[in-house]
N, C-alpha and C positions, 0 to 999 in steps of 0.2 A: 714543299712536300713532293716526294717522287711520284711520277706518273707511271702507271702500269698498263700494258696492252694485253688484254685477255681475249684469246681466240677460242671460240666454241666450235668444235668439230664433231662430225659424225661419219662413220664408215658405212657406206651403202654398197650393195652388191647388185650387179647388173644380171641380165638374163643368162649370161654364160658363167656366172659365179665369180667374176672378177671384182675385187674390192676397189672402191673409189673413195678417196678422202675428200669430204665436202666441208667447206667452211660455212657454218651456219650464221655466225655473226662475229664481229670484232667490237669489243667494248673497251674504251679507254677510261681509266679512273685514276683519281689522285688518292693515295693512301699512305699511311705511315709504314706499312710492311706488306709482305706478300699475302699473308693470311687475311688482312683487312681488305686488300685489293680483291682477293678471291670472293669474299663475302659481298662486297659492293657490286662486283661484276655480275655475280649470280642474281642478285636482286634486280639489277638493271635488265639483264637478259630475260628473266622470267616476266618482268613487266612488259617489255617490248614484244615478246612472243605470246603474251597472254596465256601463260602456263603456270602451274603451281610448283613444278619441280623441274630444274634444268635438264635432268636426264630424260625428260619426256621428248626433248628435241635435239639433244646432243649426247654423245657418249664419252667425251673427254674435253678438257680445256688445256690451253697452254698459256702460261703467265710469263711475261717478260717485262723488263724495264723498257719504257717507251723511249726510243732515241729521239723521236720527233713527234710533236703534238699533232693530233688529227684535227685540231681546231680549224685549220685552213682547208680541210678536206671534207667532202660530203660522203657520208657512209650510208649506203643503200643496200639492203639485203646482204650484208656481209661483204660487199665488194666496195673498194674505195675508188673514188673518182675525184679528180682535181676540181675544186670549186672555181667558178669563173670570177 
């Protein structure tokens, strides 16, 4: 079954009005298609962030086929770090 990497992002503005693209979280899921991956990732994101709707914490998501599994990486607060 294909793996998809879903990145949840939000645009925030600083005091000078400049926009910054912030990665809120990266979720990797196995799914049969892009739509199923989207649904699974949203459920996971909401559970991890303890929110009822994903738009409460992000304003868009990016879905891509995962080239490499995140299984050997630790994912912390949307940032990846190599596991020891």
